[in-house]
C-alpha positions in Angstrom: -23.4 -31.6 22.8 -20.3 -29.7 21.6 -18.5 -33.0 21.1 -21.3 -34.4 19.0 -21.9 -31.3 16.8 -18.3 -30.4 16.2 -16.8 -33.9 16.3 -14.2 -33.0 18.9 -13.3 -36.6 19.8 -13.2 -37.5 16.1 -10.6 -34.9 15.5 -8.6 -35.6 18.7 -9.3 -32.3 20.4 -11.3 -31.0 23.3 -13.2 -27.8 24.4 -10.2 -26.3 26.2 -7.9 -26.7 23.3 -10.4 -25.4 20.8 -11.1 -22.3 22.9 -7.4 -21.6 23.4 -6.9 -21.9 19.7 -9.7 -19.5 19.1 -8.1 -16.9 21.4 -4.8 -17.3 19.7 -6.3 -16.8 16.2 -8.3 -13.8 17.4 -5.2 -12.0 18.7 -3.2 -12.7 15.6 -5.9 -11.0 13.5 -7.2 -8.5 15.9 -5.2 -5.8 14.2 -8.0 -5.6 11.6 -10.3 -4.0 14.2 -8.3 -0.8 14.2 -6.7 -1.0 10.8 -9.9 -1.5 8.8 -11.6 1.8 10.0 -8.3 3.7 9.4 -8.1 2.4 5.8 -11.8 2.7 4.8 -12.0 6.2 6.2 -8.8 7.2 4.4 -6.8 8.1 7.5 -3.9 5.8 6.4 -3.9 6.7 2.7 -4.7 10.4 3.2 -7.6 10.1 0.8 -10.7 11.0 2.7 -13.7 8.8 1.9 -16.4 10.3 4.1 -17.1 6.9 5.8 -17.7 7.1 9.5 -14.8 5.7 11.6 -17.0 4.5 14.5 -19.5 2.8 12.2 -16.8 1.0 10.3 -15.3 -0.2 13.6 -18.6 -1.6 14.6 -19.2 -3.1 11.1 -15.8 -4.7 11.2 -16.5 -6.5 14.5 -20.0 -7.5 13.6 -19.2 -8.7 10.1 -16.2 -10.7 11.5 -18.4 -12.2 14.2 -21.3 -13.1 12.0 -19.1 -14.5 9.1 -17.0 -16.6 11.5 -20.1 -17.9 13.2 -21.5 -19.0 9.8 -18.2 -20.8 9.1 -18.3 -22.4 12.6 -21.9 -23.7 12.4 -22.2 -24.4 8.7 -18.8 -25.6 7.5 -17.5 -26.5 11.0 -13.9 -25.5 10.2 -11.4 -23.7 12.5 -11.3 -20.8 10.0 -12.0 -17.2 11.1 -13.2 -14.5 8.7 -13.0 -10.7 8.7 -12.6 -7.8 6.2 -9.6 -8.8 4.1 -6.3 -6.8 3.8 -5.7 -6.0 0.2 -9.3 -5.8 -0.8 -9.8 -2.9 1.6 -6.9 -1.0 0.0 -8.3 -1.8 -3.4 -11.7 -0.5 -2.2 -10.3 2.9 -1.2 -7.6 3.6 -3.8 -9.3 2.1 -6.9 -13.1 1.4 -6.5 -14.0 4.7 -4.7 -12.1 6.9 -7.3 -13.9 5.0 -10.1 -17.2 5.5 -8.3 -16.5 9.2 -7.9 -15.8 9.4 -11.7 -19.1 7.5 -12.4 -21.0 10.0 -10.3 -19.4 13.0 -12.0 -20.2 11.5 -15.5 -23.8 10.8 -14.5 -24.3 14.2 -13.0 -23.1 15.7 -16.2 -25.6 13.6 -18.0 -28.3 14.6 -15.6 -29.1 11.0 -14.5 -27.9 11.6 -10.9 -28.6 14.5 -8.7 -26.1 15.9 -6.2 -26.1 14.2 -2.8 -28.1 11.3 -4.2 -25.3 8.8 -3.6 -21.7 8.8 -2.4 -18.7 7.1 -3.9 -18.3 4.8 -0.9 -21.9 3.7 -1.2 -21.3 2.6 -4.8 -18.1 0.9 -3.7 -20.1 -1.1 -1.1 -22.5 -2.0 -3.8 -19.6 -3.4 -5.8 -18.6 -5.5 -2.9 -22.2 -6.7 -2.4 -22.5 -7.6 -6.1 -19.2 -9.6 -6.1 -20.4 -11.4 -3.0 -23.7 -12.4 -4.7 -21.8 -13.7 -7.7 -19.4 -15.5 -5.4 -22.4 -17.2 -3.7 -24.0 -18.2 -7.0 -20.7 -19.8 -8.2 -20.6 -21.8 -4.9 -24.2 -22.9 -5.1 -23.5 -24.1 -8.7 -20.7 -26.3 -7.3 -18.0 -24.6 -9.5 -15.7 -23.9 -6.6 -15.8 -27.5 -5.4 -14.8 -28.6 -8.9 -12.0 -26.0 -8.9 -10.7 -27.4 -5.6 -10.8 -30.9 -6.8 -8.8 -29.9 -9.9 -5.8 -28.7 -8.1 -3.0 -31.3 -7.9 -1.5 -32.3 -4.5 1.9 -30.7 -5.3 0.1 -27.4 -6.0 -1.6 -27.6 -2.6 1.7 -28.2 -0.9 3.1 -25.2 -2.7 0.1 -23.1 -1.6 0.6 -24.0 2.0 4.3 -23.3 2.0 3.9 -20.1 0.0 1.3 -18.9 2.5 3.7 -19.7 5.3 6.4 -17.5 3.7 3.8 -14.8 3.1 2.5 -14.5 6.6 6.0 -14.7 8.0 7.0 -11.9 5.6 3.9 -9.9 6.7 5.1 -10.3 10.3 8.6 -9.2 9.6 7.5 -6.3 7.4 4.8 -5.0 9.9 7.3 -5.0 12.7 9.9 -3.1 10.7 12.6 -5.8 10.7 12.3 -6.1 6.9 12.2 -2.7 5.1 10.4 -2.6 1.7 11.5 0.4 -0.4 10.6 1.4 -3.9 13.4 -0.6 -5.5 14.7 -2.9 -2.8 13.9 -5.1 0.2 16.4 -5.0 3.0 17.0 -5.6 6.7 16.6 -2.9 9.4 19.9 -2.9 11.3 18.6 -0.9 14.2 18.3 -3.9 16.5 18.3 -1.5 19.5 15.0 -0.1 18.5 12.4 -0.8 21.2 10.0 -2.2 18.6 12.6 -4.8 17.5 13.5 -5.5 21.1 9.8 -6.3 21.8 9.6 -8.4 18.7 12.7 -10.4 19.4 11.6 -11.0 23.0 8.3 -12.4 21.7 9.8 -14.4 18.9 12.5 -16.1 20.9 10.2 -16.7 23.9 7.4 -18.1 21.7 9.9 -20.3 19.8 11.4 -21.6 23.0 7.9 -22.4 24.5 6.9 -24.0 21.2 10.0 -26.1 21.1 9.3 -27.4 24.6 5.8 -28.3 23.3 4.1 -26.2 25.9 0.3 -26.1 25.3 -0.9 -22.7 24.2 2.7 -21.5 23.4 1.7 -18.9 20.9 -1.1 -17.5 23.1 1.2 -17.3 26.1 3.8 -15.7 24.0 1.4 -12.9 23.0 0.4 -12.4 26.7 4.1 -12.3 27.8 5.1 -9.9 25.0 2.2 -7.5 25.8 3.3 -7.4 29.5 7.0 -6.9 28.4 6.0 -4.0 26.0 4.1 -2.2 28.8 7.0 -2.6 31.2 9.6 -1.5 28.6 7.5 1.6 27.7 7.4 2.6 31.4 11.1 1.9 32.0 12.7 3.6 29.0 12.1 7.2 30.2 14.2 6.4 33.3 17.1 5.0 31.2 20.3 7.0 30.8 19.8 10.1 28.6 22.0 8.5 25.8 19.3 5.9 25.4 16.1 7.6 26.5 16.8 10.7 24.3 18.0 8.8 21.3 16.1 9.2 18.0 15.7 5.4 17.7 13.9 5.3 21.0 11.9 8.5 20.8 10.6 7.8 17.3 9.8 4.1 17.9 6.3 2.8 17.7 6.5 1.7 21.3 6.9 5.3 22.4 4.7 7.0 19.8 1.9 4.6 18.8 1.6 2.0 21.6 -0.9 3.2 24.1 -1.8 1.2 27.3 -5.5 0.9 27.6 -6.9 3.5 30.0 -10.1 1.6 30.4 -11.3 -2.0 29.9 -14.9 -1.5 28.8 -16.4 1.0 26.4 -19.7 1.2 24.5 -19.5 0.5 20.8 -20.2 3.3 18.2 -23.4 3.3 16.2 -23.4 1.3 12.9 -26.3 3.4 11.5 -24.1 5.6 9.2 -23.0 2.5 7.1 -25.8 -0.1 7.7 -27.5 -1.0 4.4 -26.1 2.0 2.7 -24.7 0.2 -0.4 -25.8 1.5 -3.7 -26.3 -1.6 -5.8 -28.1 0.1 -8.6 -25.1 2.3 -9.7 -22.6 -0.4 -8.7 -23.8 -2.9 -11.4 -23.3 -0.4 -14.2 -20.9 -1.4 -17.1 -18.3 1.1 -15.8 -18.0 -0.7 -12.5 -18.3 -4.3 -13.8 -14.5 -4.8 -14.1 -14.1 -4.0 -10.4 -16.8 -6.5 -9.5 -14.9 -9.1 -11.5 -11.6 -8.2 -9.9 -13.0 -8.5 -6.3 -14.6 -11.8 -7.4 -11.2 -13.1 -8.5 -9.4 -11.9 -5.4 -11.9 -13.4 -3.0 -12.2 -16.7 -4.9 -8.5 -17.4 -5.0 -7.8 -15.9 -1.6 -10.3 -18.2 0.0 -9.2 -21.2 -2.1 -5.6 -20.7 -1.0 -6.5 -20.0 2.6 -8.8 -23.0 2.8 -6.2 -25.4 1.3 -3.4 -24.0 3.4 -5.3 -24.3 6.7 -6.8 -27.7 5.9 -3.5 -29.1 4.8 -1.8 -27.9 8.0 -4.6 -29.2 10.2 -4.7 -32.6 8.4 -8.3 -32.2 7.4 -7.8 -33.3 3.8 -8.9 -37.0 3.3 -8.1 -39.0 0.2 -7.1 -35.9 -1.6 -10.5 -34.4 -0.9 -11.6 -31.7 1.6 -14.9 -32.6 3.4 -17.5 -29.9 3.5 -15.5 -27.7 1.1 -18.7 -26.4 -0.5 -20.1 -25.4 2.9 -16.8 -23.5 3.6 -17.0 -21.7 0.3 -20.7 -20.8 0.9 -19.8 -19.5 4.3 -17.1 -17.3 2.7 -19.5 -16.0 0.0 -22.2 -15.2 2.5 -19.6 -13.3 4.6 -18.9 -10.9 1.8 -22.6 -10.2 1.3 -23.1 -9.7 5.1 -20.1 -7.4 5.3 -21.3 -5.1 2.5 -24.7 -4.9 4.1 -23.1 -3.8 7.4 -20.8 -1.3 5.8 -17.4 -2.8 5.2 -15.2 -4.1 2.4 -14.9 -7.7 1.3 -15.0 -10.2 4.1 -12.9 -13.3 3.6 -11.1 -16.2 5.3 -8.0 -15.3 7.3 -4.8 -17.2 6.9 -4.0 -16.2 10.5 -6.4 -19.1 11.4 -3.3 -21.3 11.0 -2.1 -19.9 14.4 -5.1 -21.4 16.0 -4.6 -24.7 14.2 -1.0 -24.8 15.5 -2.5 -24.5 19.0 -4.6 -27.6 18.3 -7.8 -26.1 16.8 -9.4 -28.5 14.5 -13.2 -27.8 14.4 -15.8 -25.0 14.1 -15.6 -24.5 17.9 -12.3 -22.7 17.4 -14.1 -20.4 14.8 -17.0 -19.9 17.2 -14.6 -18.7 19.9 -13.1 -16.2 17.5 -16.5 -14.9 16.5 -17.5 -14.5 20.2 -14.3 -12.6 20.8 -15.1 -10.2 17.9 -18.4 -9.5 19.6 -16.7 -8.9 22.9 -14.3 -6.6 21.2 -17.1 -4.3 20.6 -17.2 -3.6 24.3 -13.5 -4.3 25.1 -12.2 -2.2 22.3 -9.5 -0.4 24.3 -7.7 -3.7 25.3 -8.1 -5.3 21.8 -6.8 -2.1 20.1 -3.9 -2.0 22.5 -2.7 -5.5 21.5 -3.9 -5.6 17.9 -2.6 -2.2 16.9 1.1 -2.8 17.9 2.6 -5.3 15.4 5.7 -6.3 17.5 3.3 -8.1 19.9 1.5 -10.3 17.3 4.3 -10.6 14.6 6.2 -13.3 16.4 3.1 -15.6 16.1 3.0 -15.0 12.4 6.7 -15.9 12.0 6.4 -19.0 14.0 3.3 -20.2 12.2 5.0 -19.4 8.8 8.0 -21.5 9.7 5.7 -24.4 10.5 3.7 -24.1 7.3 6.9 -24.3 5.1 7.2 -27.9 6.2 4.8 -28.7 3.3 7.7 -28.3 0.8 8.9 -31.7 1.8 5.8 -33.3 0.3 6.3 -31.8 -3.1 7.6 -34.3 -5.7 10.8 -32.4 -6.6 12.0 -35.2 -8.9 9.1 -34.5 -11.3 9.8 -31.0 -12.6 6.3 -30.9 -14.2 4.9 -30.8 -10.7 7.7 -29.0 -8.8 8.3 -26.0 -11.0 4.6 -24.8 -11.0 4.5 -25.5 -7.2 7.7 -23.4 -6.8 6.1 -20.5 -8.7 3.2 -20.5 -6.3 5.6 -20.9 -3.3 7.6 -17.9 -4.5 4.8 -15.9 -6.1 2.6 -15.6 -3.1 5.0 -13.7 -0.8 6.7 -11.7 -3.6 3.4 -10.5 -5.2 2.1 -9.9 -1.7 -1.1 -11.7 -2.7 -2.4 -15.2 -2.2 -4.6 -14.8 -5.2 -1.9 -13.5 -7.6 0.6 -16.0 -6.5 -1.8 -18.9 -6.9 -2.8 -17.6 -10.4 0.8 -17.6 -11.4 1.1 -21.3 -10.6 -2.3 -22.2 -12.1 -1.3 -20.6 -15.4 2.0 -22.4 -15.5 0.9 -25.8 -14.4 -0.9 -27.1 -17.5 1.6 -25.5 -19.9 4.6 -27.1 -18.1 2.9 -30.4 -17.9 1.9 -30.3 -21.6 5.5 -29.5 -22.6 6.8 -32.2 -20.3 4.7 -34.8 -22.1 2.5 -35.2 -19.0 -0.7 -33.7 -20.4 -2.8 -36.7 -19.4 -2.2 -35.9 -15.7 -3.9 -32.5 -16.1 -7.7 -32.2 -16.0 -9.3 -30.3 -18.9 -10.6 -27.6 -16.4 -7.0 -26.6 -15.6 -6.4 -25.7 -19.2 -9.5 -23.6 -19.2 -8.6 -21.9 -16.0 -5.1 -21.1 -17.2 -6.5 -19.5 -20.4 -9.1 -17.5 -18.5 -6.5 -16.2 -16.0 -4.2 -15.3 -18.8 -6.9 -13.3 -20.5 -7.9 -11.7 -17.2 -4.4 -10.4 -16.5 -3.8 -9.2 -20.0 -7.2 -7.7 -20.8 -8.6 -6.6 -17.4 -6.1 -6.5 -14.6 -3.3 -4.8 -16.6 -5.6 -1.9 -17.6 -6.8 -1.3 -14.1 -3.8 -2.0 -11.9 
């Protein structure tokens, strides 16, 4: 039954491989389970939002499980979904303050009473409205047209750029690459326990992958977790010069990595955030720009992720992506579901490539990820232990990033009208720290460079329109909001 529905034989895979791929994808993105509540409640930023931590935790798991299940059954792609990084920060640092200002203005006008609504409820309404618009665009077929408009060289640039991006995320999160206000540099404290754990996982996983061991990334995560636990227990017994050093005592391994004290725990109630979005105030003119920005972010994030994963999995046929509209609709529905449950924009995760590298090719991989998010509700202590300590999962991101960069070999570097816009995407995605912004940079440049190169006939008219709209968007809207 699974073979017939998901087409396992057709894609040269089997149930075991798909499930292993799902487990791998889950653990590379499980960090969102503990990071999302910390961001939405303001614990990370220091700006209290009054959202309930436990409710956001449950909403995160449920929205990821439901959204990924929709992708699994409707689009049948090995792509997992969850609340997106970037959108959640924008939610807290930009949308909620704007909603707070809206409430203050309307209270002064007498159109809103005290305690009638909260800023975070209006922010959820903004997310909900952007999801509805997203769904309408998908049902109208506009996103499929957009996908078909992107040239192959641009797709290869997207895949390679995302590869650099997720590898950079891994290196940054683990602390090997340090990002300051005016520079990016290397952390030379290789004796730090965090970097020791990271290098152990990276070298072991690379070695296993080079030997073509099935499940190399997954087993690398398991081995690195065991190593981290062992190192944490052994360091206090090391010579005082080591055990008492600042590098060791202040490391994440000794301060933030906590071995799970129990395996099973009941999930917190979702009631404080369930269906609490304030759509009425969210669709006001003052909040409209934020709806459009979220719409832009999710459209191009999803587009880039879908192209990157599909390209790596070999799912694109004759320059077309089968069931692309179903994938887009799944992503749009995910945002609507997420807002209703009480979390920020839900989108497709590029970490899905980790599962693809383990052999995942169908929706069964996504279904396994969704099931694990449901289980995470009850096995929170174990999931948080693994997902909240970047040195355990960062090696997987670096390995996958290295594999994705292979796409640069498919770019036609002899045709600079194709290669330079693709290079702008390749470079723009990691340096802007945004798939959407990096993709927009290339989409603006592509028709202009092709026109000046005398290759205007190779560009579809829609690309010129997209470039113009993106230029207007960045100048008139994005630049004024930040």
